[in-house]
SETI-46392 format. One line per field, with one value per residue (C-alpha): x, y, z; residue in three letters. Coordinates in pm, 1 decimal. Last residue first. Layout:
X: [X  ...]
Y: [Y  ...]
Z: [Z  ...]
residu: [Ala  ...]
This chain:
X: [4266.3  4058.1  4258.4  4123.5  3765.2  3815.2  3961.1  3677.6  3425.0  3621.2  3615.1  3253.5  3138.1  3328.7  3205.4  2844.9  2854.7  3005.5  2730.9  2460.2  2587.4  2578.8  2224.6  2105.0  2260.3  2054.0  2266.2  2351.2  2610.1  2810.2  3147.6  3085.0  3105.4  3483.2  3581.4  3743.9  3438.9  3245.2  3523.7  3521.2  3144.8  3173.5  3407.7  3767.8  3897.2  4239.5  4131.9  3842.0  4072.9  4121.2  3771.7  3618.7  3828.6  3744.7  3372.5  3381.2  3566.2  3301.4  3024.8  3197.1  3206.9  2836.2  2752.1  2962.2  2784.6  2445.5  2550.3  2683.6  2369.4  2375.6]
Y: [30270.4  30517.0  30806.7  30759.9  30754.4  31079.3  31255.9  31128.3  31267.4  31589.9  31649.2  31551.5  31768.8  32074.8  32035.5  31984.5  32271.2  32504.7  32423.0  32449.6  32787.7  32910.8  32778.0  32951.4  33278.5  33271.0  33253.1  33550.0  33662.3  33353.3  33501.0  33788.1  33535.8  33539.3  33269.1  33289.8  33363.4  33076.9  32834.9  32957.6  32913.0  32559.4  32475.2  32391.5  32528.1  32456.2  32143.9  32340.4  32586.2  32424.1  32281.4  32619.2  32784.3  32519.5  32534.3  32915.6  32902.9  32660.9  32894.6  33186.5  32993.7  32913.0  33277.2  33391.8  33144.2  33268.9  33627.2  33544.9  33366.0  33000.2]
Z: [14614.2  14812.7  14671.4  14320.5  14446.3  14637.5  14336.3  14119.1  14369.4  14394.6  14019.5  13968.4  14258.7  14135.8  13776.6  13887.4  14138.6  13880.9  13632.0  13900.4  14014.4  13655.3  13611.0  13929.5  13816.1  13495.8  13180.7  12955.9  13211.4  13122.6  13032.7  13273.4  13557.8  13539.4  13784.8  14128.0  14344.5  14190.8  14283.1  14640.7  14652.4  14516.8  14799.9  14880.1  14553.0  14405.6  14215.2  14065.7  13893.7  13551.1  13525.5  13607.9  13337.8  13077.7  13155.1  13129.0  12797.7  12666.6  12788.2  12617.4  12289.2  12321.1  12389.5  12091.7  11864.5  11985.9  11919.9  11575.3  11465.9  11375.6]
residu: [Arg  Glu  Asn  Met  Glu  Ser  Phe  Lys  Gln  Trp  Tyr  Asp  Thr  Trp  Ile  Asp  Asn  Val  Ile  Glu  Glu  Val  Asp  Lys  Glu  Pro  Leu  His  Arg  Val  Leu  Asp  Leu  Asp  Val  Lys  Ser  Leu  Cys  Glu  Gln  Val  Ser  Asp  Cys  Asn  Ser  Val  Ile  Ser  Ser  Val  Ile  Asp  Tyr  Phe  Lys  Glu  Glu  Asn  Glu  Leu  Cys  Met  Gln  Lys  Val  Arg  Gly  Met]
């Protein structure tokens, strides 16, 4: 694998980790987006980045909601 591709994949993993670590403190996807370093994923289209954050945010809050129903 090329160095640039490897760097992009590593940055994506860092981005996922960062989003996952802050999502519990965000009331919306937009708030989450405003708190993360988008430079890590500048190689991705904006729509894809928003979709990633949306998926992580939705998964977290759905699990949170399910846990609190019990």
